C-alpha positions as CSV (number, residue, x, y, z in Angstrom):
1,M,66.5,41.0,117.1
2,N,68.7,38.3,118.7
3,P,71.6,36.8,116.7
4,W,70.8,33.8,114.5
5,P,70.4,30.6,116.5
6,K,72.3,27.5,115.7
7,D,70.5,25.2,113.2
8,P,67.8,27.8,112.2
9,I,64.5,26.6,111.0
10,V,63.3,28.6,107.9
11,Y,59.8,28.7,106.3
12,E,59.7,29.6,102.6
13,I,56.6,31.5,101.4
14,N,55.7,32.3,97.8
15,T,54.9,35.9,98.7
16,W,52.7,36.8,95.7
17,V,50.6,33.7,96.1
18,W,50.3,34.1,99.8
19,V,49.1,37.7,99.5
20,D,46.6,36.7,96.8
21,E,45.1,34.0,98.9
22,L,44.8,36.2,101.9
23,S,43.0,38.8,99.8
24,R,40.5,36.3,98.6
25,K,40.1,34.8,102.1
26,H,39.4,38.2,103.8
27,G,37.4,39.7,100.9
28,R,39.7,42.8,100.5
29,P,43.1,43.6,98.9
30,V,45.9,42.5,101.3
31,T,49.5,43.6,101.0
32,L,52.4,43.0,103.4
33,S,51.4,46.1,105.3
34,S,47.8,45.0,105.9
35,V,48.1,41.3,106.7
36,P,45.6,40.5,109.5
37,Q,47.2,39.8,112.9
38,E,45.8,36.3,113.1
39,E,47.6,35.5,109.8
40,W,50.9,36.6,111.3
41,D,50.1,34.6,114.4
42,A,49.5,31.5,112.2
43,L,53.1,31.7,111.0
44,S,54.4,31.3,114.6
45,F,55.0,27.6,114.4
46,P,56.9,26.0,117.3
47,G,60.6,26.1,116.7
48,L,60.4,28.3,113.6
49,D,63.2,31.0,113.4
50,A,62.7,32.8,110.1
51,V,60.4,33.4,107.2
52,W,61.8,33.6,103.6
53,F,59.5,35.8,101.6
54,M,60.4,34.4,98.2
55,G,59.8,36.8,95.3
56,V,59.2,40.3,96.7
57,W,61.2,42.3,94.1
58,E,59.8,44.1,91.1
59,R,59.1,41.7,88.3
60,S,59.8,42.4,84.6
61,P,57.1,43.1,82.0
62,A,59.7,42.2,79.4
63,G,60.2,38.8,81.1
64,I,56.4,38.3,81.2
65,A,56.2,38.9,77.4
66,V,59.0,36.3,76.8
67,A,57.3,33.8,79.0
68,N,54.0,34.3,77.2
69,Q,55.6,33.2,74.0
70,N,57.3,30.1,75.5
71,E,55.2,27.1,74.7
72,G,56.9,24.9,77.3
73,L,56.2,27.4,80.1
74,Q,52.6,27.7,78.9
75,E,52.2,24.0,79.1
76,D,53.8,24.0,82.6
77,F,51.4,26.8,83.7
78,R,48.3,24.8,82.6
79,R,49.6,21.6,84.1
80,A,49.8,23.2,87.5
81,L,46.7,25.5,87.1
82,P,44.1,23.9,84.7
83,D,42.1,27.2,84.6
84,F,45.2,29.3,83.8
85,Q,44.5,32.7,82.4
86,P,47.2,35.1,80.9
87,E,46.9,37.5,83.8
88,D,47.9,34.7,86.2
89,N,51.5,35.1,84.8
90,V,52.9,37.9,86.9
91,G,56.5,37.1,85.9
92,S,59.4,35.2,87.3
93,P,60.7,36.4,90.7
94,Y,64.2,35.5,89.3
95,C,63.7,37.9,86.4
96,V,64.3,41.0,88.5
97,R,63.5,44.4,87.0
98,R,64.6,46.3,90.1
99,Y,65.5,45.4,93.7
100,A,62.6,47.4,94.9
101,V,59.6,45.7,96.7
102,D,56.8,45.3,94.2
103,E,54.1,47.8,94.8
104,H,51.5,45.0,94.4
105,L,53.0,43.5,97.6
106,G,53.0,46.8,99.5
107,G,56.4,48.3,98.4
108,R,59.3,49.1,100.8
109,Q,57.0,50.3,103.6
110,G,54.9,47.2,103.4
111,L,58.0,45.0,103.7
112,A,59.1,47.0,106.7
113,A,55.8,46.6,108.3
114,A,55.9,42.8,107.7
115,R,59.4,42.6,109.2
116,K,58.2,44.3,112.3
117,E,55.3,41.9,112.7
118,L,57.7,38.9,112.2
119,A,60.1,40.4,114.7
120,R,57.4,40.8,117.3
121,R,56.9,37.0,117.1
122,G,60.7,36.3,117.3
123,L,61.0,35.6,113.5
124,K,63.7,36.8,111.2
125,L,63.2,37.7,107.6
126,I,65.1,36.3,104.5
127,L,64.9,37.7,101.0
128,D,66.2,36.8,97.6
129,F,69.2,38.0,95.5
130,V,69.8,36.8,92.0
131,P,73.6,37.3,91.2
132,N,73.8,35.6,87.8
133,H,71.4,37.7,85.7
134,V,68.8,40.5,85.5
135,A,65.7,41.2,83.4
136,P,66.2,42.8,80.0
137,D,64.5,46.0,81.3
138,H,66.7,46.3,84.4
139,P,68.3,49.8,84.6
140,W,71.8,48.4,84.4
141,V,71.1,47.3,80.8
142,V,70.9,51.0,79.7
143,D,72.9,52.7,82.4
144,H,75.8,50.2,82.8
145,P,75.9,47.8,79.9
146,E,79.5,47.0,80.9
147,Y,78.1,45.1,83.9
148,L,76.7,42.5,81.5
149,V,78.3,39.8,79.2
150,Q,78.1,41.1,75.7
151,G,78.4,39.2,72.5
152,H,79.5,40.1,69.0
153,A,77.4,41.7,66.3
154,D,76.3,38.5,64.6
155,D,75.8,36.4,67.7
156,A,72.1,37.4,67.9
157,L,71.6,36.1,64.3
158,K,73.7,32.9,64.7
159,D,72.4,31.9,68.1
160,A,69.1,33.7,68.9
161,A,68.5,31.3,71.7
162,S,71.5,32.5,73.6
163,F,72.0,36.2,72.6
164,V,69.6,39.1,72.2
165,R,70.0,42.6,70.8
166,V,68.9,45.4,73.1
167,N,69.5,49.1,72.3
168,E,72.0,48.3,69.5
169,R,74.0,46.0,71.8
170,V,74.1,42.3,71.8
171,F,73.8,40.7,75.2
172,A,74.2,37.1,76.3
173,C,71.2,35.5,77.9
174,G,71.7,34.2,81.4
175,R,72.7,30.5,81.6
176,D,73.8,27.5,83.6
177,P,76.6,25.8,81.6
178,Y,74.7,22.5,81.6
179,F,71.4,23.8,80.2
180,P,70.2,26.0,77.4
181,A,70.2,29.8,78.1
182,W,67.3,31.4,79.9
183,T,65.8,33.7,77.2
184,D,64.0,36.0,79.6
185,V,67.2,37.3,81.4
186,L,70.6,38.8,80.5
187,Q,73.9,37.6,81.9
188,L,75.8,39.7,84.4
189,N,79.6,39.7,84.2
190,A,81.0,38.4,87.5
191,F,84.5,39.5,86.4
192,Q,83.6,43.2,86.0
193,A,84.9,45.3,88.9
194,G,82.1,47.9,88.6
195,L,79.4,45.2,88.8
196,R,80.9,43.8,92.0
197,Q,80.7,47.2,93.6
198,A,77.2,47.7,92.4
199,V,76.2,44.3,93.8
200,I,77.8,45.2,97.2
201,E,75.6,48.4,97.2
202,T,72.5,46.4,96.2
203,L,73.0,43.7,98.8
204,S,73.8,46.3,101.5
205,D,70.4,47.9,100.7
206,I,68.7,44.4,100.9
207,A,70.5,43.8,104.2
208,S,69.0,47.0,105.6
209,Q,65.5,45.5,105.0
210,S,66.1,41.9,106.2
211,D,68.1,39.6,108.4
212,G,69.4,37.3,105.7
213,V,69.5,36.6,101.9
214,R,69.2,33.5,99.8
215,C,71.5,33.8,96.8
216,D,70.2,32.1,93.7
217,M,72.5,29.6,91.9
218,A,75.5,31.0,93.8
219,M,78.0,28.5,92.4
220,L,77.7,30.1,88.9
221,L,79.7,33.1,90.2
222,L,82.8,31.1,91.3
223,N,85.7,32.3,89.1
224,R,86.6,28.9,87.6
225,I,82.9,28.1,86.9
226,F,82.3,31.5,85.4
227,E,85.4,31.4,83.2
228,R,84.5,27.9,82.0
229,T,81.0,29.1,81.1
230,W,81.9,32.3,79.3
231,G,85.5,32.1,78.3
232,G,86.8,35.2,76.5
233,L,83.4,37.0,76.6
234,A,83.9,37.6,80.3
235,G,87.3,39.2,80.0
236,Q,90.2,38.7,82.4
237,R,89.7,36.5,85.4
238,P,90.1,38.6,88.6
239,A,92.6,37.9,91.3
240,T,89.9,37.7,93.9
241,E,86.7,35.7,94.1
242,Y,83.3,37.3,93.6
243,W,81.7,36.0,96.8
244,V,84.8,36.8,99.0
245,D,84.6,40.4,97.8
246,V,80.9,40.8,98.1
247,I,80.1,39.0,101.4
248,S,83.1,40.5,103.3
249,A,82.1,44.0,102.2
250,V,78.4,43.6,103.2
251,K,79.3,42.1,106.5
252,V,81.4,45.1,107.5
253,A,78.2,47.1,108.1
254,H,75.9,44.0,108.8
255,P,78.1,41.5,110.7
256,E,75.2,39.3,111.7
257,Y,73.6,39.2,108.3
258,L,73.0,35.6,107.1
259,F,74.1,34.5,103.6
260,M,72.5,31.3,102.2
261,A,73.6,29.8,98.9
262,E,71.6,27.8,96.5
263,A,74.4,25.4,95.5
264,Y,74.9,22.3,93.5
265,W,77.7,20.2,92.0
266,D,79.3,19.4,95.4
267,L,80.6,23.0,95.7
268,E,79.1,23.6,99.1
269,W,82.4,23.5,101.0
270,E,84.0,25.9,98.6
271,L,81.2,28.4,99.0
272,Q,81.3,28.0,102.7
273,N,84.9,28.9,102.6
274,Q,84.2,32.0,100.6
275,G,81.8,33.4,103.2
276,F,78.4,31.7,103.0
277,D,76.9,30.8,106.3
278,Y,74.8,28.0,104.8
279,C,74.6,26.1,101.5
280,Y,71.9,23.9,100.1
281,D,72.4,20.2,100.7
282,K,70.9,18.9,97.5
283,R,73.0,15.7,97.8
284,L,71.2,14.6,100.9
285,Y,67.8,15.3,99.2
286,D,68.8,13.1,96.3
287,R,70.0,10.3,98.7
288,L,66.7,10.4,100.6
289,E,64.7,10.2,97.4
290,H,66.7,7.6,95.5
291,D,69.4,5.9,97.6
292,T,69.8,3.6,100.6
293,A,69.9,4.2,104.3
294,E,73.6,3.4,104.2
295,S,74.2,6.2,101.7
296,V,72.4,8.6,104.0
297,R,74.5,7.4,107.0
298,L,77.7,7.9,105.1
299,H,76.6,11.4,104.1
300,L,76.2,12.2,107.7
301,C,79.7,11.1,108.5
302,A,81.1,14.3,107.2
303,E,82.9,16.7,109.5
304,P,80.5,18.5,111.9
305,A,81.9,22.0,110.9
306,Y,80.8,21.3,107.3
307,Q,77.4,19.7,108.2
308,E,76.4,22.5,110.5
309,R,76.5,24.9,107.6
310,L,74.3,23.0,105.2
311,V,70.6,23.6,104.5
312,R,68.5,20.4,104.8
313,F,65.2,20.1,102.9
314,I,62.8,17.7,101.2
315,E,60.9,20.4,99.4
316,N,61.3,24.0,98.1
317,H,60.0,25.9,95.1
318,D,62.5,24.3,92.8
319,E,61.8,20.7,93.8
320,P,58.6,18.6,93.5
321,R,56.3,18.8,96.4
322,A,57.4,16.3,99.0
323,L,54.1,14.4,99.0
324,S,54.4,13.9,95.2
325,A,58.1,12.8,95.3
326,F,57.7,10.5,98.4
327,S,55.0,8.2,99.6
328,P,53.2,9.6,102.7
329,Q,55.2,7.3,105.0
330,K,58.5,8.0,103.3
331,E,57.9,11.7,103.4
332,R,57.5,11.7,107.2
333,A,60.7,9.6,107.6
334,A,62.6,12.0,105.4
335,A,61.2,15.0,107.3
336,V,62.2,13.5,110.6
337,T,65.7,13.0,109.2
338,I,66.3,16.5,107.9
339,A,64.7,18.1,110.9
340,T,66.9,16.5,113.6
341,I,70.4,16.5,112.1
342,P,72.8,19.5,112.2
343,G,72.4,22.4,109.8
344,A,69.6,24.8,108.9
345,K,66.3,23.3,108.0
346,L,64.1,24.6,105.2
347,F,60.4,24.0,105.0
348,H,58.0,25.2,102.2
349,E,54.6,26.8,102.7
350,G,52.0,24.1,101.8
351,Q,54.3,21.3,102.8
352,F,52.7,21.0,106.2
353,E,49.3,20.6,104.6
354,G,50.4,18.0,102.0
355,R,50.1,20.0,98.8
356,K,51.2,18.0,95.8
357,V,51.2,20.5,92.9
358,R,54.5,22.2,92.3
359,L,53.6,25.7,91.2
360,P,55.7,27.5,88.6
361,V,57.1,30.6,90.3
362,F,55.6,32.8,87.5
363,L,52.0,32.3,88.7
364,R,50.1,34.5,91.1
365,R,47.7,31.8,92.3
366,R,47.5,28.1,92.8
367,P,44.9,25.4,92.6
368,V,42.7,24.4,95.5
369,E,44.0,21.1,97.1
370,P,42.6,19.1,99.9
371,A,44.7,19.1,103.1
372,E,46.1,15.9,104.5
373,P,44.2,15.7,107.8
374,D,47.0,14.4,110.1
375,L,50.0,16.1,108.5
376,P,49.9,19.5,110.1
377,A,49.9,17.9,113.6
378,F,52.9,15.7,112.6
379,Y,54.9,18.8,111.4
380,R,54.1,20.8,114.5
381,T,55.3,17.9,116.7
382,L,58.4,17.6,114.6
383,L,59.3,21.3,114.6
384,D,58.7,21.4,118.4
385,A,61.2,18.6,118.9
386,A,63.7,19.9,116.4
387,G,63.5,23.5,117.7
388,L,64.3,22.8,121.4
389,E,66.6,25.6,122.4
390,G,68.4,23.5,125.0
391,L,69.4,20.9,122.4
392,R,70.2,22.9,119.3
393,D,73.7,23.9,120.5
394,G,74.3,20.6,122.2
395,E,76.7,17.8,121.1
396,W,75.4,15.8,118.1
397,R,76.6,12.3,117.4
398,L,75.9,9.7,114.7
399,C,75.2,6.4,116.5
400,E,76.6,3.0,115.7
401,R,74.0,0.3,114.9
402,C,74.3,-3.4,114.5
403,G,72.2,-6.5,114.1
404,W,72.6,-10.3,113.9
405,P,74.1,-12.8,111.4
406,D,70.6,-13.8,110.2
407,N,69.1,-10.3,110.2
408,A,70.8,-7.5,108.2
409,S,67.8,-5.3,108.3
410,Y,69.6,-3.0,110.8
411,E,71.4,-1.6,107.8
412,N,68.2,0.2,106.9
413,L,68.3,2.1,110.2
414,V,70.1,5.4,110.7
415,A,70.4,6.9,114.2
416,W,71.8,10.0,115.9
417,C,71.7,11.6,119.3
418,R,72.1,15.1,120.8
419,R,72.9,16.0,124.3
420,K,73.3,19.2,126.3
421,G,73.6,19.0,130.1
422,G,70.8,16.8,131.3
423,E,68.8,17.1,128.1
424,R,69.0,14.3,125.6
425,Q,67.3,13.3,122.4
426,L,67.7,10.1,120.3
427,T,66.4,9.8,116.7
428,V,66.1,6.5,114.9
429,V,64.7,6.3,111.3
430,N,64.0,3.2,109.1
431,L,64.8,4.5,105.6
432,S,63.4,1.5,103.8
433,D,60.1,-0.1,102.7
434,S,60.7,-3.2,104.9
435,D,60.6,-3.9,108.6
436,A,63.9,-3.2,110.4
437,Q,65.4,-4.4,113.7
438,G,68.7,-3.5,115.2
439,L,70.7,-2.3,118.2
440,I,71.5,1.4,118.6
441,R,74.6,2.0,120.7
442,L,74.4,5.2,122.7
443,P,77.7,7.1,123.3
444,W,76.7,8.4,126.7
445,D,78.7,6.7,129.5
446,E,76.6,8.3,132.2
447,L,73.8,5.9,131.3
448,K,75.6,3.1,133.1
449,G,74.5,2.0,136.5
450,G,70.8,2.7,136.2
451,T,67.5,2.3,134.3
452,W,66.3,5.1,132.1
453,G,62.9,6.2,131.0
454,M,62.4,8.0,127.7
455,T,59.3,9.1,125.7
456,D,58.5,9.0,122.0
457,V,57.5,12.5,121.1
458,F,55.0,11.3,118.4
459,T,53.2,8.6,120.3
460,G,53.7,9.6,123.9
461,Q,54.7,6.1,124.7
462,R,57.1,5.7,127.6
463,Y,60.0,3.2,127.5
464,E,62.2,2.0,130.3
465,R,65.6,0.4,129.5
466,S,68.9,-0.6,131.2
467,G,71.6,2.1,130.8
468,D,74.3,-0.6,130.8
469,E,72.6,-2.4,128.0
470,M,72.1,0.7,125.9
471,N,75.7,1.8,126.4
472,T,77.4,-1.6,125.7
473,H,75.1,-3.7,123.5
474,G,72.7,-1.1,122.3
475,L,69.0,-0.1,122.5
476,Y,66.9,-2.6,120.7
477,V,64.5,-1.0,118.1
478,D,61.9,-2.6,115.8
479,L,60.5,-0.2,113.2
480,P,58.0,-0.7,110.4
481,P,58.7,0.5,106.9
482,W,59.6,4.2,107.0
483,G,59.1,4.2,110.8
484,Y,60.9,6.5,113.2
485,H,61.4,7.3,116.9
486,I,62.4,10.6,118.5
487,L,63.0,9.8,122.1
488,S,63.2,12.6,124.6
489,Q,62.6,13.3,128.3
490,W,65.4,11.0,129.4
491,V,65.1,10.4,133.2
492,Q,67.1,8.0,135.3
493,N,64.7,6.0,137.4
494,R,66.8,4.0,139.8
495,A,70.2,2.4,140.3
496,L,70.6,-1.2,139.2
497,L,71.1,-3.7,142.0
């Protein structure tokens, strides 16, 4: 496989659900080793670089039992799947019993076969790692209890929601410090030296089976966060950081291996500095959903070295489906935004078809939903434009925009451009529910002295404009609510007289 490209485009698949649907579609049991060729071909979207098979590891029967007693989860299951049956709960992929590919999915050999099929199509493979916790029946609970945060004898009685007794020991349930504990998992101790070495060995094995890893809730393992969460139960704070130790060790044998962090609380820069290649950009997602165009523009003013290592998305398995969080027009504007700015791009299986039901990760199947007829074509055009090899490693610039004293609607426009050699691309998005007009100033001095033709990749419409005008005053745009342009195929037509 070639090295990872700049700004990789990643497609997340709920592996268990995908295999289940393929089995029903083809009328026979399908595992990762027996996926029909045409289904692999169907994943070869233009511009796509990697598939993230979410949830391949062995799930926990103990975790399933806990989930079956949780009324809130049961309500969530039935909300997403009205005909839910108990056997539909196959367990959380983030309640890992063992880092072994579940036999239902084809086991280790099945994953290896899938990786070969992806590689034949130029696609890399990303898997999961859950650093914060393990299932109650994970081997470490018995073989290495010192790897876990342990409570005192009476904690399980005083706080049964946060501590559980297993084999005469009291273990802390996994948690995020801002929420109640997760009762189906046990907390690993990030300060324990033996655990760090065991994690290095585990991740090295995962790296031998894939091209990258998405690390769940990665910020919880930062020393200061972990110490604040667990205090004296964690023991003495180490001199070194968990991720510095782990990532550097794994990359000795796998230097091209990609580490992606699920990250929140504005800790992305810190995690990047500790070795992560990419970190979730949840802040941009929130701005696109709730804030103004100006807040998005200011977000994109950050240093390029930082932005290029963020993961942009408007949907994943943790967030609502894009078409349920955004109106149809707003979803497209948001998708154009995240797809054409620097950084990795993450898309979610079902997003291209317009699914609206966010499926709990415990479930093996999902409801039937009608596809949005024009949405797949929109996304194929978008990924084709975003994945152009000639432009990915080109210079990206945020463009200045302005308007007129009696028309401030230009403030709803956000624009950026990318150039490499003779290839150019300009993106303009109206991030508002009102019409917007403005002037977009292009930072390309070579536009001067001629007229230029450019084509909108979505409509195919060809425009011809003065290079001097675009470079000095700006390119005039008039966009409807949530409208957008991606202008490419820039060709100089003739010199101005």
